[in-house]
Structure formats: structure tokens, C-alpha cells
Steps between C-alpha positions, in 0.01 A plus 500: 500500500694527179380365169644151473547524114838676588824319484473367852548126541156321538344474845524135615370288784178459688438874544600601148131561390389660818332835482715808530341581833584150627857537387522846674372348821753216476783754440381710786499191729849406386625840603325479857616147571853566385521817698376335819738203457807719469388727785498193732856389376670837548434557872763693694637196680576326164581808296878437458432146367211618276714788367799279420273219346340765265821677413426828684840470662654584160226672300266794573184345350370148436212484253339158477290454194211242438364443158172298495427266209130596501561872443809532299478872470536554885790477737474504878790682657630544856761738598700450817742756640627610847447838659784602727372658824654767709569252780721294260239223438368409157134427432373326202271680247278278292297603199295258292274569204414349158478673168465442136843525327511571121869394497391138563381464145854557377675265742563133451218258609592354840241212446741364228763435766267407781182360343366322821520811717194721547693795635860598411701676780828683482670762717696806393747641746629852432676802632461803280811704432322820593511403861873549509551122556592411136264339265468120529224240447449126492225246418426225736257203516283563812610276791162323530547355152833336557349198697248464226767481221386250240690280260324667204615845597782674329854426636676782676689593178176481299328712765768775484487500123131504485437769757760727346268533200245681727501873590438440864605841611240663271233280658614540858593867531142638449403317824779693683390835354132436599616388854707831539210715361253344754722534812556815693838652374643449850429130499803371289855628551 
């Protein structure tokens, strides 16, 4: 674990003073639980609804990011993309992991905007220009947060202004690179 005398915002919450090993176990568990949950939701019978809801009808990759308050140097990321099969069907490819991200010490502190949250979630949808589809990207609040929207949270205009101050692509794209490096070269088209 990194030295917390860096510029990272302070760890907060009940787990802030847990041991590095306990935090690692919790991050590993977040990855496993999140992966299993999304695998259940993207079954072939519901794939079209799942794809549209996550933006895969317009973007090549969706990278959902979770930032825990109790380990401010870590980010849990999940990449979702579709693999086009020879038979014309698409199958979802999911890749989840956590990592320490040095860039987080340079980004604004999300706890200032959402002080009562213990995990901050945001999704980056992108299509790299190198794939011949034209480069485009968007930031979205994960759908599961919308029903939980609270009066103390930023308004939509404040949300857009605030989230524009982050370099989300720089945090999200290493998860895509790692996914592509770990899958057989024939897996993603």
C-alpha cells in the first residue's frame, strides 16, 4: 500500500484505519462481488436491454469506476464490452480489478461533493478512434445511483461542472489496456 503522507485525500470511514492486508481483502471482495453481480445481469436473454442501459449500443467500452473512502489511493474498475461472434451474436466480456492509482492524488476530492457516501461511482463510456469508429466518450452516473439521488448531492449542472474537472479517461483507460493484455488476442474484435 502507498505511503499515506502523499497528497492523497485522507482515508475516512469505519475502515480508514484498517490494516493494509484487511483493505486488500476488502478490495478483492469488491471485485469478486461486482463481477458476479454484473455476470448475472448480462445473460443472453437480457443482453440487448443490458447493452442499451449501459451504453454499449453507442460505445465500444464502458468502464465503471468505484472509489472507496477508506482507501483513497485505490480505484476498483470494471470494463464491459461486447465480442461479436461469427454467428452474428454478441457476447459480453467483463473484466474487473482494483489498483492503486497515483493520478488520484492530483484529482479533486470527491468527498467534498458527496461527504456522506462511502464509495463514489462513475462510468466512462468510450470508443477509441483507433478502432475506425471515430473517437467519442461520455461520463455517466451509474444507473443504480439514480434511485438513491439525495437532496444534498450536486444538481445536474453542478455534477457536469464538477466531473469535468477530473481526468476520467486517464483513470479508466488503463483498465481497458489490462483487459486487452489478459485476454487472448482473438477474444475482442
